[in-house]
N, C-alpha and C positions, 0 to 999 in steps of 0.2 A: 730806266728800263724801257729795253726795246719792244715792241709791238704790243703791248700791253692791250689783247685783243678781249679780253674783256667783258671791257668797258663798250664792247660792238653789240654785245648779246641782246640789249634792246628789251630787258625781262623786267624792269622798273612798272611803275604802274602805268598803263594805256601803253603797253609796248607792241600790241596791234596796232599795226598803222593801217589804213585804208586809203592805197595808190593808186590814181587811174583808174577807179573804178572797182577794183580787185582785192580781194584780200589776201596780205603777204603773210607767209608762217615767221613767227617770231623766231625763227633759224634762220630770218632770210633767204630760204629758200621758195621762189615766187609759184604757187599752185598752178600746175598744170593735170592734162589727160581727164579731168573731171569737168564739169559744169557750175556744180555748187561753189565751186573755188578749193575750199581749205577748212583745215581743223584751226582751233584757234586752240595753239601747244605755247604754252607756258616753261621755257625752262627756267631752272632755280639755280643757277651759278655763282663760285666764289669769283668775286672780283680781283684784281692786279691794280692796284695803285701807291701811290708813292704820296706824303703829304708831311705839311708839318705837325706838331701833337702839344698839345695843351692839357698840363695834366690837373683833373679835375677830381676830386674829391664828392663822392657822391655819397647820401645817407639813402641806407638800403632798412625799407619796414620788414616785419619779419608776418605780415598778414596771410603770404601765400607760401610757409612753411608748412612742411610735415603734410601736405597734402596726398591725395594718394593717386599714383600716375599709372596705367594700364597702356601697354603696347599689346592690341593683340590681331589674331589674323584665320584665314582662312581661305583655304584654294580649292580647285576643284582635282589639283595633285600633290596639295601640302595640306598635312592633317591640321587640326586648329594647335596656335601656341599661343601662350599670354606669358607677359611679362610684368611681376605687380613689384612697384617701388614706392621709394617714399620721396618726395620734393625736396631740394635742398637750396640752402642761400645762392645767388649767382656766383657769389664770390666761392664757392667753395670747388677748389678741381680734384672732385675725387667720384668715383662711381654710383650713381641712387644706389640706394641701401635696397635690396629685395625684401619682399614681405611675405614669409613663411608662415606655415600654415593655414592658408585659405580654404576654402570650397570654392571650385571652379568647373563650371559645365556649360556645356553647348548644347544649344537643342536647335532642331528645325521644325516648321510650319506643315509638316506632312502628318495624314491623319492614318494609323497613331502616330506621334512624333517618335521622330530618332534624337536619343541624347546621349551624352559621352559627359563620364567626371574627369577630369583632367588629373595628372597626380604629378608633385614637386619632384624636380628633377635633384637628384641625389648629390650632383656637381656642381651647380648655382642655384644659390639663393632666389627667389620668388621666380623660381620661369617654371609653368606648368604646360605639361604637354600629355599627350593618348597615352593610355596603358601599355606596355607590351604587350603584343598581341590583339590587338586592338586596332580596327580600320576604322577611321571616321573620315570620310573627304566631302568635301563641299560638292554637292547639287546642283548644276545651272537653275535659276527658274524658283530656287525655296528660300526664304528669309531663313535669316540664324538670329538666334536670341544667347547673347552672354551672360549668364547671370555671375558675379562672384560676391562671394559674402567673406567676411575680412575686418576685422577690428570691429568687430559689435554694426556694423553695417550692411545693407546688401547692395551692391553694384549693379545696372543692368543697361546693356548695348543693346540694339537689333539693327542687321543688316541684310540687305535684298541680295541676294546674290546672281547678277544678270548675267547672259550668255553671250559670249567673244564669239566675232567670225573668225577661223583661222587664219593663221597668218600665212601670207604666200612665201615669199620670203624677204630677206634683209641684204642688203651689200653696203662694200667698203670702199669708199673712195675720197678724193680732197673736197672739201666743202669750198664753196665757193666765197662764204664768209671769212675773210682773211684771207681772201687771193689764193688760195691754193695750198697754203700752209700747213694747214692741218687736215687729218684724217678727220671721217664724218662715218656715222652708221644711218643707215638709208631703208625702210621700211616697205614692205608693196602690200595691197590686202584688200579686198572689201569692206565697207563699213556694214554693221549688222541695219537691216533696213530699220527706222521707227527713231522720228528725233525723239532725243531725252536718255543718248546712251554718252559715258561716258569711260575714258579709259587714260591706264598709265601704262608706257613702258619702263620695264627693267632691262638694264644692259650690263651684259658679263663678258669680262675678258680673264681667260683663263678660270673661269668657273668663280670671280669675283663681283662682285656686284660692282659696278661704277655707280650708274643714277642710284647715291644714298641722296642724306638731307641735304646733303649740299648743291646737288646740278636733279632736279626731276624734268620727267617729259609729261604732262597730262594735257588730255585735252577733253572736247564737249565736240558733237556731232551736230551743232546748228547751223554748218551750211556747206553738211556734204553727207547729209543724210542718205544713206545706200549706195553712195557712191564707190567704185574704185578708185583706191588711194595709194598713188605711185610716186615712188621715194619722197618717202616721208622725212626730214632728219632728226632724228629723236636725241642724238647724241654728236657732240660735238669736241674734238678731243682738245682744243683753247688752252693753250701753255705759256710761259714764257719761254720763250725761242732763244735766249743767253742761258738757259737751264732743259733746253732740252732732255740730255742726259737724265734728269732728275726729275722732272713733271709731267715729262709725256705717259701719257695712261696705256696708246695705244702706239706699240712698237713692232718690228718686223719679225714674223715666227709665232705672232700672239692670236688664239683663237677667240673668234668672237660671238655671241649670240642675242635672241633677243626674246624675253617673255612679252609677248603681247597680253595686258590684264584690263577687263575691266574692273573699274570701281563704281560708288554710286555717286548719286549728286552732294551728299553731302563729303562724302570722300574728297571728288573733286572742289570744292570751296575750300576744304580744310587743308590742301596744300596749296589755293590761291592765295589763299590767306598766310601762309608759308613765305610765298611770293612777294610778295606785300611787302611783309615785313623784313626780307631781305634786300629790299629796296630803302630801308629808312636809313637814318646819319644822318641826314642834312639840317641845317636848323629851322628848316621849316616842315619834319618831318613828324606826322604823328608818333609820338611815342610807342616802342610796341605793347602789346598784353601779349598773355595767352590766350591761345587761341582755344575757341568751344570746342569741346569733345563731344560725342554722340553717346558719353556714359551723362548716366543719372545715379544718385546714390542715395538712399533710405535716409539719411542725417541734414540732407541738402547742402551740403557742403561740396565747391567744388570738385571735380575730377577731372584728368589732365591725361591727355593722350586720344586716340583711336583704333576704334574695332574695325578693321575693313573684314570683306569678303568678296571672294574675285575669281570668276573664269580664266584661265590661263592657255594661250597658243604657245609654243617654245618654238620658236624659227630655228629653218638652217642653219648650220655654224660655218663661217666664212674663217678660212685661215689667213693673215697677212702675210701674203708673199711678196717678193722682188716685184712682182708687175705693180703690186699694188701700191709698193713703198715709191716706187720710178715716177707716181704721176705728180708728189708732193711737188712742189716747186720750193728749189733750196734756196735759202738765201745766201748771198756774200758775203 
């Protein structure tokens, strides 16, 4: 396979390297236009590789079967949603079954508290949303508590919704990583004053999310507190150039935009654990395990998943025109 650039991401453990006394972006773009140098940006990406394979029979235990999993979020532009489901064996290639009949509510720490009870979607088992004709959006600065009563136990999680500075703009042009073969998305904007802020960028092409569980961009402000961040590469369209027509995610005529969002410290390290586990697979790797969630259960059993509360700033939209496309270096 030609140009297996996925390996150049440097997203394994210790991928943020200190070079010539300066921190360098994990995406490969050197920090500029600010003094404290750079975000520690981590990209979780699919790797392209070929290898010999030996078939090994693995004995699986049933210890973590039938646990409850939760995917839940609230943002300043999206009302809360909760997907409640049961875990399956790793060798079961089916969707996790949703859990019906739960009592699900969200409340904040205002005085008096504002709360809403979610209702189950008629078309999707285990998916809970705000009732029709009810508005309940997140507010920056407040703490939110999710409470779920299901299968004889009560599950809770708390998340602080931190404020995010508005994103100034985004641009799309070739990445220096990969010798200008791949298009990349760059963001511009000021970082929120005060150390201890954490971020996630959601990149959309034609209104479809690109940065899903296979590719994540998250960051800490440890080295750039309060600075203007110019040209942060939050997504690179790495692909097998032999199959560009099938594998390119950003193409001529596509419309790109980014949601710049705040996340909690817990959520940041949750995603970071996902990053570390994505780098496993060698003979000396630590075996992957369930990532600790921010949920607690009254019956003491572990609960999988994550509850996030995020402030959101939506960028301008960029259409990939012929001028942008012509900047790519064409392979012979």
